[in-house]
PDB file of N, CA, C and O in Angstrom, chain B, residues numbered from 101:
ATOM      1  N   MET B 101      17.918  -6.540  13.876  1.00  0.00           N
ATOM      2  CA  MET B 101      17.170  -5.814  12.862  1.00  0.00           C
ATOM      3  C   MET B 101      17.181  -4.327  13.228  1.00  0.00           C
ATOM      4  O   MET B 101      17.003  -3.961  14.390  1.00  0.00           O
ATOM      5  N   LYS B 102      17.387  -3.502  12.245  1.00  0.00           N
ATOM      6  CA  LYS B 102      17.420  -2.063  12.458  1.00  0.00           C
ATOM      7  C   LYS B 102      16.004  -1.532  12.670  1.00  0.00           C
ATOM      8  O   LYS B 102      15.030  -2.126  12.208  1.00  0.00           O
ATOM      9  N   ALA B 103      15.907  -0.415  13.369  1.00  0.00           N
ATOM     10  CA  ALA B 103      14.611   0.205  13.627  1.00  0.00           C
ATOM     11  C   ALA B 103      13.900   0.559  12.327  1.00  0.00           C
ATOM     12  O   ALA B 103      12.682   0.411  12.230  1.00  0.00           O
ATOM     13  N   SER B 104      14.647   1.025  11.325  1.00  0.00           N
ATOM     14  CA  SER B 104      14.028   1.401  10.051  1.00  0.00           C
ATOM     15  C   SER B 104      13.435   0.178   9.346  1.00  0.00           C
ATOM     16  O   SER B 104      12.399   0.283   8.690  1.00  0.00           O
ATOM     17  N   GLU B 105      14.087  -0.977   9.479  1.00  0.00           N
ATOM     18  CA  GLU B 105      13.551  -2.209   8.894  1.00  0.00           C
ATOM     19  C   GLU B 105      12.273  -2.626   9.608  1.00  0.00           C
ATOM     20  O   GLU B 105      11.325  -3.087   8.971  1.00  0.00           O
ATOM     21  N   GLU B 106      12.244  -2.467  10.926  1.00  0.00           N
ATOM     22  CA  GLU B 106      11.049  -2.810  11.699  1.00  0.00           C
ATOM     23  C   GLU B 106       9.875  -1.929  11.293  1.00  0.00           C
ATOM     24  O   GLU B 106       8.745  -2.409  11.200  1.00  0.00           O
ATOM     25  N   VAL B 107      10.125  -0.660  11.052  1.00  0.00           N
ATOM     26  CA  VAL B 107       9.071   0.263  10.623  1.00  0.00           C
ATOM     27  C   VAL B 107       8.551  -0.139   9.249  1.00  0.00           C
ATOM     28  O   VAL B 107       7.344  -0.131   9.012  1.00  0.00           O
ATOM     29  N   MET B 108       9.462  -0.492   8.342  1.00  0.00           N
ATOM     30  CA  MET B 108       9.038  -0.902   6.999  1.00  0.00           C
ATOM     31  C   MET B 108       8.209  -2.179   7.059  1.00  0.00           C
ATOM     32  O   MET B 108       7.198  -2.291   6.366  1.00  0.00           O
ATOM     33  N   ILE B 109       8.619  -3.138   7.873  1.00  0.00           N
ATOM     34  CA  ILE B 109       7.860  -4.381   8.016  1.00  0.00           C
ATOM     35  C   ILE B 109       6.477  -4.081   8.579  1.00  0.00           C
ATOM     36  O   ILE B 109       5.478  -4.622   8.104  1.00  0.00           O
ATOM     37  N   HIS B 110       6.419  -3.227   9.579  1.00  0.00           N
ATOM     38  CA  HIS B 110       5.133  -2.853  10.166  1.00  0.00           C
ATOM     39  C   HIS B 110       4.225  -2.207   9.126  1.00  0.00           C
ATOM     40  O   HIS B 110       3.036  -2.518   9.055  1.00  0.00           O
ATOM     41  N   ASP B 111       4.785  -1.308   8.320  1.00  0.00           N
ATOM     42  CA  ASP B 111       4.003  -0.633   7.282  1.00  0.00           C
ATOM     43  C   ASP B 111       3.444  -1.637   6.267  1.00  0.00           C
ATOM     44  O   ASP B 111       2.286  -1.534   5.862  1.00  0.00           O
ATOM     45  N   VAL B 112       4.257  -2.592   5.866  1.00  0.00           N
ATOM     46  CA  VAL B 112       3.808  -3.617   4.914  1.00  0.00           C
ATOM     47  C   VAL B 112       2.706  -4.466   5.535  1.00  0.00           C
ATOM     48  O   VAL B 112       1.703  -4.768   4.889  1.00  0.00           O
ATOM     49  N   GLU B 113       2.902  -4.846   6.794  1.00  0.00           N
ATOM     50  CA  GLU B 113       1.872  -5.637   7.481  1.00  0.00           C
ATOM     51  C   GLU B 113       0.550  -4.887   7.549  1.00  0.00           C
ATOM     52  O   GLU B 113      -0.512  -5.480   7.355  1.00  0.00           O
ATOM     53  N   MET B 114       0.607  -3.583   7.826  1.00  0.00           N
ATOM     54  CA  MET B 114      -0.607  -2.771   7.906  1.00  0.00           C
ATOM     55  C   MET B 114      -1.295  -2.675   6.543  1.00  0.00           C
ATOM     56  O   MET B 114      -2.523  -2.709   6.469  1.00  0.00           O
ATOM     57  N   LEU B 115      -0.524  -2.558   5.479  1.00  0.00           N
ATOM     58  CA  LEU B 115      -1.105  -2.513   4.128  1.00  0.00           C
ATOM     59  C   LEU B 115      -1.792  -3.832   3.791  1.00  0.00           C
ATOM     60  O   LEU B 115      -2.877  -3.845   3.211  1.00  0.00           O
ATOM     61  N   ILE B 116      -1.156  -4.934   4.156  1.00  0.00           N
ATOM     62  CA  ILE B 116      -1.750  -6.252   3.904  1.00  0.00           C
ATOM     63  C   ILE B 116      -3.045  -6.399   4.689  1.00  0.00           C
ATOM     64  O   ILE B 116      -4.050  -6.867   4.153  1.00  0.00           O
ATOM     65  N   MET B 117      -3.024  -6.003   5.948  1.00  0.00           N
ATOM     66  CA  MET B 117      -4.232  -6.095   6.764  1.00  0.00           C
ATOM     67  C   MET B 117      -5.357  -5.243   6.180  1.00  0.00           C
ATOM     68  O   MET B 117      -6.507  -5.680   6.143  1.00  0.00           O
ATOM     69  N   ALA B 118      -5.040  -4.053   5.731  1.00  0.00           N
ATOM     70  CA  ALA B 118      -6.051  -3.171   5.143  1.00  0.00           C
ATOM     71  C   ALA B 118      -6.635  -3.799   3.881  1.00  0.00           C
ATOM     72  O   ALA B 118      -7.843  -3.733   3.652  1.00  0.00           O
ATOM     73  N   ALA B 119      -5.777  -4.407   3.061  1.00  0.00           N
ATOM     74  CA  ALA B 119      -6.251  -5.053   1.833  1.00  0.00           C
ATOM     75  C   ALA B 119      -7.155  -6.231   2.162  1.00  0.00           C
ATOM     76  O   ALA B 119      -8.180  -6.432   1.510  1.00  0.00           O
ATOM     77  N   GLU B 120      -6.780  -7.009   3.170  1.00  0.00           N
ATOM     78  CA  GLU B 120      -7.612  -8.153   3.557  1.00  0.00           C
ATOM     79  C   GLU B 120      -8.961  -7.688   4.111  1.00  0.00           C
ATOM     80  O   GLU B 120      -9.986  -8.316   3.844  1.00  0.00           O
ATOM     81  N   MET B 121      -8.970  -6.607   4.869  1.00  0.00           N
ATOM     82  CA  MET B 121     -10.235  -6.077   5.390  1.00  0.00           C
ATOM     83  C   MET B 121     -11.135  -5.620   4.247  1.00  0.00           C
ATOM     84  O   MET B 121     -12.348  -5.822   4.296  1.00  0.00           O
ATOM     85  N   GLU B 122     -10.561  -5.018   3.238  1.00  0.00           N
ATOM     86  CA  GLU B 122     -11.343  -4.610   2.070  1.00  0.00           C
ATOM     87  C   GLU B 122     -11.921  -5.839   1.360  1.00  0.00           C
ATOM     88  O   GLU B 122     -13.072  -5.821   0.923  1.00  0.00           O
ATOM     89  N   ASN B 123     -11.131  -6.890   1.248  1.00  0.00           N
ATOM     90  CA  ASN B 123     -11.614  -8.120   0.623  1.00  0.00           C
ATOM     91  C   ASN B 123     -12.746  -8.745   1.432  1.00  0.00           C
ATOM     92  O   ASN B 123     -13.711  -9.252   0.859  1.00  0.00           O
ATOM     93  N   ILE B 124     -12.636  -8.713   2.749  1.00  0.00           N
ATOM     94  CA  ILE B 124     -13.709  -9.250   3.595  1.00  0.00           C
ATOM     95  C   ILE B 124     -14.996  -8.467   3.362  1.00  0.00           C
ATOM     96  O   ILE B 124     -16.071  -9.050   3.227  1.00  0.00           O
ATOM     97  N   LYS B 125     -14.878  -7.145   3.317  1.00  0.00           N
ATOM     98  CA  LYS B 125     -16.060  -6.314   3.064  1.00  0.00           C
ATOM     99  C   LYS B 125     -16.643  -6.588   1.678  1.00  0.00           C
ATOM    100  O   LYS B 125     -17.860  -6.667   1.510  1.00  0.00           O
ATOM    101  N   LYS B 126     -15.767  -6.729   0.697  1.00  0.00           N
ATOM    102  CA  LYS B 126     -16.190  -6.892  -0.692  1.00  0.00           C
ATOM    103  C   LYS B 126     -16.859  -8.245  -0.926  1.00  0.00           C
ATOM    104  O   LYS B 126     -17.897  -8.323  -1.583  1.00  0.00           O
ATOM    105  N   PHE B 127     -16.262  -9.309  -0.387  1.00  0.00           N
ATOM    106  CA  PHE B 127     -16.745 -10.662  -0.691  1.00  0.00           C
ATOM    107  C   PHE B 127     -17.627 -11.263   0.396  1.00  0.00           C
ATOM    108  O   PHE B 127     -18.271 -12.288   0.172  1.00  0.00           O
ATOM    109  N   ARG B 128     -17.664 -10.648   1.552  1.00  0.00           N
ATOM    110  CA  ARG B 128     -18.503 -11.069   2.682  1.00  0.00           C
ATOM    111  C   ARG B 128     -18.468 -12.564   2.918  1.00  0.00           C
ATOM    112  O   ARG B 128     -17.407 -13.106   3.225  1.00  0.00           O
ATOM    113  N   GLY B 129     -19.593 -13.250   2.784  1.00  0.00           N
ATOM    114  CA  GLY B 129     -19.695 -14.668   3.084  1.00  0.00           C
ATOM    115  C   GLY B 129     -18.846 -15.556   2.200  1.00  0.00           C
ATOM    116  O   GLY B 129     -18.524 -16.682   2.578  1.00  0.00           O
ATOM    117  N   ASN B 130     -18.479 -15.067   1.031  1.00  0.00           N
ATOM    118  CA  ASN B 130     -17.679 -15.874   0.116  1.00  0.00           C
ATOM    119  C   ASN B 130     -16.176 -15.743   0.365  1.00  0.00           C
ATOM    120  O   ASN B 130     -15.378 -16.408  -0.296  1.00  0.00           O
ATOM    121  N   TYR B 131     -15.790 -14.897   1.305  1.00  0.00           N
ATOM    122  CA  TYR B 131     -14.375 -14.623   1.542  1.00  0.00           C
ATOM    123  C   TYR B 131     -13.593 -15.896   1.861  1.00  0.00           C
ATOM    124  O   TYR B 131     -12.549 -16.141   1.256  1.00  0.00           O
ATOM    125  N   LEU B 132     -14.078 -16.708   2.799  1.00  0.00           N
ATOM    126  CA  LEU B 132     -13.347 -17.915   3.178  1.00  0.00           C
ATOM    127  C   LEU B 132     -13.304 -18.923   2.043  1.00  0.00           C
ATOM    128  O   LEU B 132     -12.304 -19.620   1.873  1.00  0.00           O
ATOM    129  N   ALA B 133     -14.367 -19.010   1.271  1.00  0.00           N
ATOM    130  CA  ALA B 133     -14.366 -19.914   0.122  1.00  0.00           C
ATOM    131  C   ALA B 133     -13.323 -19.472  -0.901  1.00  0.00           C
ATOM    132  O   ALA B 133     -12.632 -20.305  -1.487  1.00  0.00           O
ATOM    133  N   LEU B 134     -13.212 -18.165  -1.114  1.00  0.00           N
ATOM    134  CA  LEU B 134     -12.212 -17.650  -2.046  1.00  0.00           C
ATOM    135  C   LEU B 134     -10.794 -17.901  -1.528  1.00  0.00           C
ATOM    136  O   LEU B 134      -9.896 -18.227  -2.304  1.00  0.00           O
ATOM    137  N   GLN B 135     -10.595 -17.750  -0.220  1.00  0.00           N
ATOM    138  CA  GLN B 135      -9.285 -18.037   0.368  1.00  0.00           C
ATOM    139  C   GLN B 135      -8.916 -19.504   0.169  1.00  0.00           C
ATOM    140  O   GLN B 135      -7.770 -19.827  -0.142  1.00  0.00           O
ATOM    141  N   SER B 136      -9.884 -20.377   0.350  1.00  0.00           N
ATOM    142  CA  SER B 136      -9.649 -21.809   0.176  1.00  0.00           C
ATOM    143  C   SER B 136      -9.304 -22.139  -1.270  1.00  0.00           C
ATOM    144  O   SER B 136      -8.414 -22.948  -1.536  1.00  0.00           O
ATOM    145  N   THR B 137     -10.010 -21.511  -2.199  1.00  0.00           N
ATOM    146  CA  THR B 137      -9.745 -21.724  -3.618  1.00  0.00           C
ATOM    147  C   THR B 137      -8.333 -21.267  -3.979  1.00  0.00           C
ATOM    148  O   THR B 137      -7.616 -21.967  -4.694  1.00  0.00           O
ATOM    149  N   GLU B 138      -7.939 -20.108  -3.493  1.00  0.00           N
ATOM    150  CA  GLU B 138      -6.599 -19.595  -3.769  1.00  0.00           C
ATOM    151  C   GLU B 138      -5.528 -20.505  -3.180  1.00  0.00           C
ATOM    152  O   GLU B 138      -4.499 -20.744  -3.812  1.00  0.00           O
ATOM    153  N   ARG B 139      -5.763 -21.013  -1.975  1.00  0.00           N
ATOM    154  CA  ARG B 139      -4.803 -21.921  -1.344  1.00  0.00           C
ATOM    155  C   ARG B 139      -4.666 -23.195  -2.172  1.00  0.00           C
ATOM    156  O   ARG B 139      -3.556 -23.677  -2.395  1.00  0.00           O
ATOM    157  N   SER B 140      -5.782 -23.732  -2.622  1.00  0.00           N
ATOM    158  CA  SER B 140      -5.750 -24.941  -3.448  1.00  0.00           C
ATOM    159  C   SER B 140      -4.976 -24.711  -4.745  1.00  0.00           C
ATOM    160  O   SER B 140      -4.210 -25.573  -5.176  1.00  0.00           O
ATOM    161  N   LYS B 141      -5.176 -23.555  -5.362  1.00  0.00           N
ATOM    162  CA  LYS B 141      -4.447 -23.218  -6.584  1.00  0.00           C
ATOM    163  C   LYS B 141      -2.934 -23.167  -6.316  1.00  0.00           C
ATOM    164  O   LYS B 141      -2.135 -23.665  -7.110  1.00  0.00           O
ATOM    165  N   ASN B 142      -2.564 -22.565  -5.201  1.00  0.00           N
ATOM    166  CA  ASN B 142      -1.143 -22.461  -4.853  1.00  0.00           C
ATOM    167  C   ASN B 142      -0.534 -23.836  -4.596  1.00  0.00           C
ATOM    168  O   ASN B 142       0.591 -24.103  -5.020  1.00  0.00           O
ATOM    169  N   ILE B 143      -1.251 -24.695  -3.920  1.00  0.00           N
ATOM    170  CA  ILE B 143      -0.764 -26.047  -3.662  1.00  0.00           C
ATOM    171  C   ILE B 143      -0.583 -26.787  -4.974  1.00  0.00           C
ATOM    172  O   ILE B 143       0.439 -27.441  -5.182  1.00  0.00           O
ATOM    173  N   ALA B 144      -1.567 -26.690  -5.863  1.00  0.00           N
ATOM    174  CA  ALA B 144      -1.497 -27.377  -7.150  1.00  0.00           C
ATOM    175  C   ALA B 144      -0.325 -26.872  -8.000  1.00  0.00           C
ATOM    176  O   ALA B 144       0.271 -27.626  -8.768  1.00  0.00           O
ATOM    177  N   ALA B 145      -0.011 -25.591  -7.847  1.00  0.00           N
ATOM    178  CA  ALA B 145       1.082 -24.998  -8.622  1.00  0.00           C
ATOM    179  C   ALA B 145       2.445 -25.199  -7.959  1.00  0.00           C
ATOM    180  O   ALA B 145       3.476 -24.800  -8.502  1.00  0.00           O
ATOM    181  N   GLY B 146       2.436 -25.830  -6.769  1.00  0.00           N
ATOM    182  CA  GLY B 146       3.687 -26.088  -6.074  1.00  0.00           C
ATOM    183  C   GLY B 146       4.239 -24.899  -5.316  1.00  0.00           C
ATOM    184  O   GLY B 146       5.403 -24.901  -4.915  1.00  0.00           O
ATOM    185  N   ARG B 147       3.404 -23.873  -5.114  1.00  0.00           N
ATOM    186  CA  ARG B 147       3.851 -22.702  -4.359  1.00  0.00           C
ATOM    187  C   ARG B 147       3.629 -22.953  -2.875  1.00  0.00           C
ATOM    188  O   ARG B 147       2.703 -23.673  -2.501  1.00  0.00           O
ATOM    189  N   PRO B 148       4.471 -22.365  -2.021  1.00  0.00           N
ATOM    190  CA  PRO B 148       4.322 -22.571  -0.582  1.00  0.00           C
ATOM    191  C   PRO B 148       3.038 -21.901  -0.064  1.00  0.00           C
ATOM    192  O   PRO B 148       2.593 -20.878  -0.583  1.00  0.00           O
ATOM    193  N   THR B 149       2.476 -22.503   0.953  1.00  0.00           N
ATOM    194  CA  THR B 149       1.298 -21.931   1.611  1.00  0.00           C
ATOM    195  C   THR B 149       1.659 -21.659   3.068  1.00  0.00           C
ATOM    196  O   THR B 149       2.639 -22.190   3.590  1.00  0.00           O
ATOM    197  N   GLU B 150       0.871 -20.845   3.695  1.00  0.00           N
ATOM    198  CA  GLU B 150       1.134 -20.507   5.097  1.00  0.00           C
ATOM    199  C   GLU B 150       0.467 -21.490   6.018  1.00  0.00           C
ATOM    200  O   GLU B 150       0.577 -21.367   7.238  1.00  0.00           O
TER     201      GLU B 150
END
C-alpha cells in the first residue's frame, strides 16, 4: 500500500470516529440501542454487518 493511500485511510477512519463520538454525545444512553436497531435492520435487509 502506498503512503498516500495509508494517509487517506487514516483520514477516513478519523472522520468516522469523530462522527461516532458526536452520535454518542447526541444520543447518550440510547446510543447502543440505536446501534442494535441499525444492525438488525441491516441483517434483515441482507446487508453485511461487522
